[in-house]
C-alpha positions, 0 to 999 in steps of 0.5 A: 500499499502506498502511504497517503502522502506518497499518493498525494506526491504522485498525483502532483508530480505526474500532473506537473510532468504532463503539464510541463510536456504539454506546456500548460499549467497543472491546474488547467488539466482536468483529471478526465481530460482526454490526452489526445482529444482534449489536450492535443497530445501527440505520440512523442509527448506521450513517450516523453511523459512515460519515460519521465514517469519511469525515470522519476519513479524507477519503474518499468511500465509494461508495454501492454499497459500503454494504451490505457494512458488516456487521461490523467486520472487513469495514468496516476492510478496505473503509476500508483499500482506499479509503484505499490508492487515495487 
């Protein structure tokens, strides 16, 4: 189980990482906004986000999980699950 303070950090850190790559403010990204349709993310941005998450948390995101990264809430949930298994 991931401690509450660590969970909060993961949410904030992933939101910040996504915002930096999308060149927007973290508060402007809604949890359920679709990365591609709503935020204009392209495949290179998606790879940059995934690489940043893997590096920051020293985790490996399984390739079959990649299509599930469609919005911020889902991305945070998956990252927390991978960290919890570490």
